[in-house]
C-alpha positions in Angstrom: 24.9 -17.1 5.8 21.5 -16.9 4.1 21.3 -17.5 0.4 19.4 -15.2 -2.0 16.4 -17.6 -2.3 16.3 -17.9 1.5 16.3 -14.1 1.8 13.6 -13.7 -0.8 11.4 -16.4 0.8 11.8 -14.9 4.2 11.0 -11.4 3.0 8.0 -12.7 1.1 6.5 -14.4 4.1 7.0 -11.4 6.3 5.5 -9.1 3.6 2.5 -11.3 3.1 1.9 -11.4 6.8 2.2 -7.7 7.3 -0.2 -6.9 4.5 -2.7 -9.5 5.6 -2.7 -8.2 9.1 -3.1 -4.6 8.0 -6.0 -5.5 5.6 -7.8 -7.6 8.2 -7.5 -4.7 10.7 -9.1 -2.4 8.1 -11.9 -4.8 7.5 -12.5 -5.3 11.2 -12.8 -1.5 11.6 -15.4 -1.3 8.8 -17.4 -4.2 10.3 -17.3 -2.5 13.7 -18.8 0.7 12.3 -21.5 -1.3 10.5 -22.3 -3.2 13.7 -22.4 0.0 15.7 -24.9 1.6 13.2 -27.0 -1.5 13.0 -27.3 -1.4 16.8 -28.3 2.2 16.6 -30.9 1.3 14.0 -32.3 -1.3 16.3 -32.5 1.2 19.1 -34.6 3.5 17.0 -36.9 0.7 16.0 -37.4 -0.2 19.7 -38.2 3.5 20.4 -40.8 3.6 17.7 -42.3 0.4 19.0 -42.8 2.2 22.3 -44.6 5.1 20.6 -41.7 7.5 20.3 -41.2 9.6 17.2 -37.9 9.3 15.4 -36.9 11.7 12.7 -36.6 9.8 9.3 -33.4 11.7 8.6 -31.7 9.6 11.4 -32.5 6.5 9.4 -31.1 8.1 6.3 -27.9 9.0 8.1 -27.5 5.4 9.4 -28.1 4.0 5.9 -25.5 6.3 4.4 -22.9 5.3 7.1 -23.6 1.6 6.5 -23.4 2.0 2.7 -20.2 3.9 3.0 -18.5 1.3 5.2 -19.8 -1.5 2.9 -18.2 0.2 -0.1 -15.0 0.7 1.9 -15.0 -3.0 2.8 -15.6 -4.0 -0.8 -12.6 -1.9 -1.9 -10.4 -3.4 0.7 -11.4 -6.9 -0.3 -10.8 -6.1 -4.0 -7.3 -4.8 -3.1 -6.6 -8.0 -1.1 -7.7 -10.1 -4.0 -5.5 -8.2 -6.4 -2.6 -8.6 -4.0 -3.2 -12.3 -3.6 -3.1 -12.8 -7.4 0.3 -11.3 -7.7 1.7 -14.7 -6.8 -0.1 -16.4 -9.7 2.8 -16.0 -12.1 6.5 -15.8 -11.7 6.7 -13.2 -14.4 4.1 -11.4 -16.5 3.4 -8.0 -18.1 2.3 -5.4 -15.5 1.4 -1.8 -15.6 3.5 0.2 -13.1 0.5 2.6 -12.6 -1.6 -0.3 -11.3 1.3 -1.6 -9.1 1.6 2.0 -7.8 -2.1 2.1 -6.9 -1.9 -1.3 -5.1 1.2 -0.3 -3.3 -0.4 2.8 -1.9 -3.7 1.0 -1.1 -1.8 -1.7 0.9 0.3 0.8 2.8 -2.1 3.7 3.4 -2.9 2.4 7.0 0.7 1.9 8.1 1.5 5.4 6.8 -1.5 6.9 8.5 -0.4 5.3 11.8 2.7 7.5 11.5 0.5 10.5 10.4 2.1 10.4 6.9 0.2 10.7 3.7 1.0 8.9 0.5 0.5 10.7 -2.8 0.6 8.5 -5.9 1.7 10.1 -9.1 1.0 7.7 -12.0 2.3 8.2 -15.5 -0.1 9.8 -18.0 0.1 6.6 -20.0 0.6 2.9 -19.2 4.1 1.9 -18.2 4.2 -1.8 -18.9 7.1 -4.0 -17.9 7.5 -7.8 -17.7 8.4 -8.8 -14.1 7.5 -10.8 -11.0 4.7 -8.6 -9.5 4.8 -10.1 -6.0 8.6 -9.6 -5.7 8.2 -6.1 -7.1 5.6 -5.2 -4.6 7.7 -6.7 -1.8 10.7 -4.7 -2.8 8.7 -1.5 -3.1 7.0 -2.2 0.2 10.4 -2.5 1.9 11.6 0.7 0.3 8.5 2.5 1.3 8.9 1.2 4.9 12.3 2.8 4.9 11.1 6.0 3.3 8.5 6.4 6.1 11.5 6.7 8.5 12.8 9.7 6.7 9.8 12.0 7.2 8.1 13.6 10.2 4.5 13.3 11.2 2.3 15.4 8.9 4.5 14.9 5.9 3.5 13.6 2.4 5.6 11.1 0.5 5.1 11.2 -3.3 5.4 8.0 -5.3 5.7 8.4 -9.1 5.8 5.9 -11.9 7.4 6.6 -15.3 9.6 5.7 -18.2 13.3 6.1 -17.7 15.1 4.9 -20.9 16.1 2.1 -21.4 13.6 0.9 -18.7 11.1 2.3 -16.2 11.3 3.7 -12.7 9.4 4.3 -9.4 10.4 7.4 -7.5 9.8 8.0 -3.8 10.0 11.7 -3.2 10.0 14.3 -0.4 12.1 12.2 1.9 13.5 15.1 3.9 15.7 13.3 6.3 17.1 10.8 3.7 20.7 12.1 4.0 20.6 11.4 7.8 19.5 7.8 7.5 21.2 6.3 4.5 24.6 5.4 6.0 24.6 1.6 6.6 20.8 1.3 6.7 19.7 1.0 3.1 19.5 -1.1 1.2 19.4 -4.1 3.6 19.9 -7.7 2.7 16.3 -8.3 1.9 16.1 -5.3 -0.4 19.3 -6.3 -2.1 18.1 -9.9 -2.7 14.8 -8.7 -4.2 16.3 -6.0 -6.4 18.8 -8.4 -7.7 16.1 -11.0 -8.5 14.2 -8.3 -10.4 17.2 -7.0 -12.3 16.6 -3.6 -10.6 18.5 -1.2 -8.6 17.7 1.5 -6.0 19.4 4.9 -6.3 19.4 7.2 -3.3 19.5 10.8 -4.2 19.9 12.5 -0.9 20.4 15.9 -2.6 16.9 15.8 -4.0 15.4 13.8 -1.1 14.4 10.8 -3.2 14.9 7.1 -3.8 14.6 6.0 -7.4 14.0 2.4 -8.3 15.2 1.6 -11.8 13.5 -1.4 -13.5 14.2 -3.2 -16.8 11.3 -3.4 -19.2 11.7 -7.2 -19.2 13.1 -9.3 -16.3 
């Protein structure tokens, strides 16, 4: 039987691997589009060298595409950098609004592959708790992966952060088929190990089609 540290370590490695693969795929897509447009730019230059006339607007279009993909790649790298730094400290103050933004950024592609949209709903003010940010992201990522199973293609999952005295909470909403999937499936051993380490608990509210993660203000 696996111990809690074993389960946490196993879940962490799997999570880091999944996120790294997803991010690298997104970067590869951005670079492929940049390469394609650079090739098109080269074709236009060759045409002009042979005396053909090329509308300047075509160059502007290519420049806009390359700029857009460069900005996209920059954002992806910034998200990856922020994710990598979540392992810097075993416990530190974090704003759940920022955790929410990073969670959505890291999982937007996996959700899109299922034709599901993620709608972050941050709190109007900072929701600061002291916790292990990597373990928290790992736990929320596993819960989101389960939540994606409870909705059909074309659906939108809401993810809200807020205060819930005496602590804070993250709420995954609009999980329409939650009642059909809860029995014996959630939370699994990895989720339980992570939630226990965080001093948190997950509450399944099938009646309101939501999963609520309750978190202490200080781990």
